[in-house]
C-alpha positions as CSV (number, residue, x, y, z in Angstrom):
1,M,-31.3,-33.6,-45.3
2,A,-31.7,-36.7,-43.5
3,P,-32.9,-36.3,-39.9
4,Q,-30.0,-38.4,-38.3
5,R,-27.5,-36.2,-40.2
6,Q,-29.5,-33.1,-38.8
7,Q,-29.2,-34.3,-35.4
8,Q,-25.6,-34.9,-35.6
9,Q,-24.9,-31.5,-36.8
10,Q,-26.8,-29.8,-33.9
11,Q,-25.1,-31.9,-31.5
12,Q,-21.7,-30.8,-32.6
13,P,-20.2,-27.8,-30.7
14,Q,-19.6,-24.6,-32.5
15,A,-16.1,-23.4,-33.0
16,A,-15.1,-20.2,-31.0
17,G,-14.9,-18.1,-34.3
18,D,-18.6,-19.2,-35.1
19,G,-19.8,-17.3,-32.0
20,A,-19.8,-19.9,-29.2
21,Y,-20.6,-18.3,-25.9
22,D,-17.9,-18.8,-23.3
23,A,-18.3,-16.9,-19.9
24,L,-14.9,-17.8,-18.5
25,A,-13.3,-14.4,-19.4
26,Y,-16.2,-12.6,-17.9
27,R,-16.3,-14.8,-14.8
28,T,-12.6,-14.4,-14.3
29,Y,-12.8,-10.5,-14.6
30,F,-15.8,-10.3,-12.2
31,E,-14.7,-12.5,-9.6
32,N,-11.1,-11.1,-9.4
33,A,-11.2,-7.7,-10.7
34,F,-14.5,-6.2,-9.9
35,T,-13.8,-5.3,-6.3
36,Y,-14.4,-2.4,-4.1
37,I,-10.8,-1.5,-3.6
38,N,-10.2,-1.7,-7.4
39,G,-13.1,0.8,-7.9
40,F,-11.2,3.1,-5.4
41,R,-8.2,2.6,-7.3
42,R,-9.7,3.6,-10.7
43,N,-11.0,6.9,-9.0
44,V,-7.6,7.8,-8.0
45,R,-6.3,7.5,-11.3
46,R,-9.1,9.0,-13.3
47,F,-9.8,11.9,-10.8
48,A,-6.4,12.5,-9.0
49,D,-6.6,16.0,-8.5
50,R,-10.3,16.2,-7.7
51,S,-11.5,16.8,-4.1
52,A,-12.2,13.4,-2.6
53,I,-12.9,14.4,1.2
54,D,-13.8,17.9,2.7
55,D,-13.3,17.5,6.6
56,L,-15.3,20.4,7.7
57,A,-14.2,20.1,11.2
58,S,-10.5,20.7,10.6
59,G,-10.9,22.6,7.2
60,R,-8.7,20.0,5.5
61,T,-9.4,18.7,2.1
62,W,-7.9,15.5,0.5
63,T,-7.7,14.8,-3.2
64,Y,-8.0,11.6,-4.7
65,R,-4.2,11.4,-5.1
66,E,-3.7,12.3,-1.5
67,L,-6.3,9.9,-0.1
68,G,-4.9,7.1,-2.1
69,G,-1.4,7.8,-0.8
70,A,-2.9,8.0,3.0
71,V,-4.6,4.7,2.4
72,D,-1.4,2.9,1.1
73,A,0.7,4.3,3.8
74,L,-1.7,3.2,6.4
75,A,-2.1,-0.5,4.6
76,A,1.8,-0.6,4.8
77,G,1.6,0.4,8.5
78,L,-0.9,-2.4,9.2
79,A,1.3,-4.9,7.5
80,E,4.2,-3.8,9.6
81,L,1.9,-4.5,12.7
82,G,1.6,-8.2,11.3
83,V,-1.8,-7.8,9.7
84,G,-2.2,-10.2,6.8
85,R,-4.8,-11.9,4.7
86,G,-7.7,-12.6,6.6
87,D,-6.7,-10.9,10.0
88,V,-9.4,-8.8,11.7
89,V,-8.8,-5.0,12.4
90,A,-11.4,-3.6,14.6
91,Y,-12.0,0.1,15.0
92,Q,-14.5,1.7,17.4
93,L,-14.4,5.3,15.9
94,F,-16.5,8.4,15.4
95,N,-17.2,9.6,11.8
96,G,-13.8,10.9,10.7
97,A,-11.1,10.9,8.0
98,E,-9.2,7.9,10.2
99,F,-12.5,5.8,9.7
100,A,-12.6,6.4,5.9
101,Q,-8.8,5.7,5.6
102,L,-9.1,2.4,7.5
103,Y,-12.2,1.2,5.7
104,L,-10.0,1.3,2.7
105,A,-6.6,0.3,4.1
106,T,-7.7,-2.8,5.5
107,Q,-9.0,-4.0,2.1
108,V,-5.6,-3.0,0.6
109,A,-3.7,-5.1,3.3
110,G,-6.2,-8.1,2.6
111,A,-7.6,-7.8,6.1
112,V,-11.1,-7.8,7.4
113,G,-12.2,-4.3,8.6
114,S,-14.6,-4.4,11.6
115,P,-16.0,-1.1,12.6
116,L,-17.8,-1.1,15.8
117,N,-20.7,1.0,17.5
118,F,-19.1,3.8,19.6
119,R,-22.2,3.9,21.6
120,L,-21.7,0.3,23.0
121,A,-21.3,-0.3,26.8
122,S,-18.0,-1.8,27.9
123,G,-19.5,-5.2,28.4
124,E,-20.9,-5.3,24.8
125,T,-17.6,-4.0,23.5
126,S,-15.8,-6.8,25.4
127,Y,-18.1,-9.5,24.1
128,I,-17.3,-8.3,20.6
129,L,-13.5,-8.2,21.1
130,T,-13.6,-11.7,22.6
131,R,-15.7,-13.1,19.7
132,N,-14.0,-11.0,17.0
133,R,-10.4,-11.5,18.1
134,P,-8.9,-8.6,16.3
135,R,-5.0,-8.4,15.7
136,V,-5.3,-4.5,15.8
137,F,-8.0,-2.4,17.5
138,F,-8.4,1.3,16.9
139,Y,-10.3,3.4,19.5
140,D,-11.0,7.0,20.0
141,T,-9.3,8.8,22.8
142,E,-12.8,10.4,24.0
143,N,-14.0,6.8,24.7
144,A,-10.8,5.9,26.7
145,A,-12.4,4.9,30.0
146,M,-15.0,2.7,28.3
147,T,-12.1,1.3,26.2
148,V,-9.9,0.3,29.3
149,D,-12.9,-1.4,31.0
150,A,-13.9,-3.1,28.0
151,L,-10.3,-4.4,27.3
152,R,-10.0,-5.7,30.9
153,R,-13.2,-7.6,30.7
154,S,-12.4,-9.1,27.4
155,G,-11.2,-12.6,26.9
156,H,-8.9,-11.4,24.0
157,V,-6.4,-8.3,24.1
158,P,-5.3,-7.3,20.6
159,E,-1.6,-7.4,19.9
160,T,-1.7,-3.6,19.0
161,I,-4.1,-1.0,20.2
162,V,-4.1,2.3,18.4
163,A,-5.1,5.6,19.7
164,V,-7.1,8.0,17.5
165,G,-7.5,11.7,18.6
166,P,-5.6,14.2,20.8
167,G,-6.1,12.4,24.2
168,E,-3.5,10.6,26.0
169,P,-3.1,6.9,24.9
170,I,-4.3,4.2,27.4
171,T,-1.8,1.8,28.8
172,L,-2.6,-1.9,29.0
173,D,-0.4,-4.8,30.1
174,G,0.4,-7.2,27.4
175,A,-0.4,-4.9,24.4
176,R,1.5,-2.5,22.3
177,V,-0.1,1.0,22.3
178,L,0.5,3.4,19.4
179,R,-1.0,6.6,18.0
180,F,-2.7,6.6,14.7
181,D,-0.1,9.0,13.1
182,D,2.7,6.5,14.0
183,V,0.7,3.7,12.0
184,A,-0.4,6.0,9.1
185,A,3.2,7.4,8.6
186,S,4.7,4.3,7.5
187,M,7.1,4.4,4.6
188,G,6.9,0.5,4.1
189,T,6.0,-1.5,1.2
190,V,2.3,-1.5,0.4
191,P,0.7,-4.8,0.4
192,Q,-0.1,-6.5,-2.7
193,V,-2.9,-8.9,-2.0
194,D,-5.1,-10.4,-4.9
195,R,-8.6,-11.2,-3.6
196,T,-11.7,-12.4,-5.1
197,I,-15.1,-10.8,-4.6
198,W,-16.1,-13.7,-2.4
199,E,-13.7,-13.1,0.4
200,E,-14.7,-11.3,3.4
201,T,-13.7,-7.5,3.6
202,T,-16.0,-6.0,6.2
203,R,-17.5,-7.5,9.4
204,L,-20.4,-5.4,11.1
205,Y,-22.1,-6.2,14.4
206,T,-25.8,-6.1,15.1
207,S,-27.0,-3.9,18.0
208,G,-27.8,-6.9,20.2
209,T,-31.4,-5.8,20.6
210,T,-32.5,-9.5,20.8
211,G,-29.4,-10.8,22.6
212,M,-25.8,-10.2,22.4
213,P,-24.2,-8.4,19.2
214,K,-23.8,-10.8,16.3
215,G,-21.3,-10.7,13.6
216,V,-22.5,-9.9,10.0
217,P,-19.6,-10.8,7.5
218,M,-19.7,-9.1,4.1
219,N,-17.7,-9.5,0.7
220,S,-16.6,-7.3,-1.9
221,A,-19.6,-7.9,-4.1
222,I,-21.8,-6.9,-1.3
223,E,-19.7,-3.6,-0.7
224,I,-19.7,-2.7,-4.4
225,F,-23.2,-3.5,-5.2
226,S,-24.3,-1.7,-1.9
227,A,-22.6,1.4,-3.1
228,H,-24.1,1.0,-6.8
229,D,-27.5,0.8,-5.1
230,V,-27.1,4.1,-3.2
231,I,-25.9,5.9,-6.5
232,M,-29.1,4.7,-8.3
233,Q,-31.6,5.3,-5.7
234,F,-30.5,8.7,-4.6
235,P,-29.8,9.1,-7.6
236,L,-26.1,10.4,-7.8
237,A,-24.4,11.9,-10.9
238,P,-20.4,11.8,-11.1
239,E,-20.0,15.5,-10.1
240,D,-22.4,15.3,-7.0
241,K,-21.3,16.0,-3.6
242,T,-22.8,14.2,-0.5
243,L,-23.1,15.2,3.2
244,N,-23.6,12.3,5.4
245,M,-24.4,12.6,9.1
246,S,-25.3,9.1,9.6
247,P,-23.2,6.8,11.8
248,W,-20.7,4.8,9.8
249,F,-20.5,1.9,12.0
250,H,-23.8,0.9,10.6
251,R,-24.6,-0.4,7.1
252,G,-26.8,2.4,6.3
253,G,-24.2,5.1,7.0
254,L,-21.3,2.9,5.9
255,Y,-22.4,3.0,2.1
256,L,-23.9,6.5,2.3
257,R,-20.5,8.1,3.1
258,A,-17.9,9.5,0.7
259,P,-15.7,6.5,-0.3
260,T,-18.7,5.0,-1.9
261,R,-19.0,8.0,-4.4
262,R,-17.5,7.8,-8.0
263,S,-16.3,11.5,-8.1
264,T,-16.4,14.5,-5.9
265,W,-18.2,14.9,-2.6
266,A,-18.2,17.1,0.5
267,A,-19.2,15.5,4.0
268,P,-18.9,16.5,7.6
269,W,-16.1,14.1,8.8
270,C,-16.5,15.6,12.4
271,R,-15.3,13.6,15.3
272,C,-18.4,14.2,17.2
273,A,-20.4,11.9,15.0
274,P,-24.2,12.9,15.4
275,S,-24.3,16.7,14.8
276,T,-26.4,19.3,16.4
277,P,-28.9,21.2,14.2
278,T,-26.6,24.2,14.0
279,Q,-23.6,22.0,12.8
280,Y,-25.9,20.4,10.3
281,W,-27.3,23.3,8.7
282,T,-23.8,25.0,8.6
283,S,-22.3,21.8,7.1
284,S,-25.2,21.3,4.5
285,N,-24.4,24.8,3.2
286,H,-20.7,24.1,2.5
287,G,-19.6,23.1,-0.9
288,G,-23.1,22.7,-2.5
289,S,-24.1,19.1,-1.4
290,R,-26.5,17.6,-3.5
291,S,-27.6,15.0,-1.0
292,S,-27.4,14.5,2.6
293,S,-28.3,11.8,5.2
294,A,-28.9,11.8,9.0
295,R,-30.4,10.0,12.0
296,P,-34.3,10.7,12.4
297,P,-33.6,12.8,15.5
298,T,-31.1,15.1,13.9
299,W,-33.5,15.6,11.1
300,R,-36.4,16.3,13.4
301,C,-34.3,18.8,15.3
302,S,-32.8,20.4,12.3
303,R,-36.3,21.1,10.8
304,M,-37.3,22.6,14.2
305,R,-34.4,24.9,14.4
306,R,-35.0,26.0,10.8
307,R,-38.7,26.8,11.4
308,R,-38.4,28.4,14.9
309,G,-34.8,30.0,14.3
310,C,-34.0,28.4,17.7
311,A,-30.5,27.9,19.1
312,T,-29.3,24.6,20.0
313,C,-31.1,23.1,22.9
314,R,-30.4,20.3,25.3
315,R,-32.8,18.0,23.3
316,C,-31.0,18.7,20.1
317,A,-27.5,18.4,21.5
318,G,-28.5,15.1,22.7
319,S,-29.7,13.9,19.4
């Protein structure tokens, strides 16, 4: 065959039937369907009657079907409050079922969920609220005094403030104040928002050790691969249960907690976040948890208690 003819044949594109590679279908699926919330939806369909959350503080358990229903109702409630695509929903909460539901519901609503450190002082919280400008802000009633001071200092007052917990809701001029159950009990239409993996889903804030806290935006690709990284590094099998004592406002705790798991888990969704050693060992013996995570002080005091058989001391209670 003449060299010129060979060159012409090599330059001709192959027909699709001849095995030509076209990445469009893969890219379309990956960028539009491979999202964190779609992974959760898959679990709701496949494991509807399996336990998704064990709340050891209240003794309540949610199946995947129940958790999916609670997330949809909360997303509908957020939409009724005016939350739409790209709006920020901030929540400064202890580890708890409300936290997990908000993390998922904000993604259903197309919003940006922004969990805040509940240990921040009012000035730091005020600074974040001013910079973050959330449309809705969820707070725990145990932190009511700090929350009121932060909101009064802030250059931005959210349109709606939602109280989580048994305490009395705060009152603030210029803002609508509701309880969590009022928002979560919505019978409205569940938002249908198509998002790509590149859109911001979560906005964390640094601790501010080298200055004021700084926003850290994350998209769905980061969320889902962080969860996969945890599954591989632990490692975890589909039937494993986890016990997470780490604070969920931090990236370390956020992806170690239950919603990142692919099947069934047990977790201490207690309101008081960092648990005492007594609470820790009681929780870790519940439900056969395969793995657990906690802050270093909690680990140290937990080991001390197991070795010495001591009761909870002031040092441990403050961990």
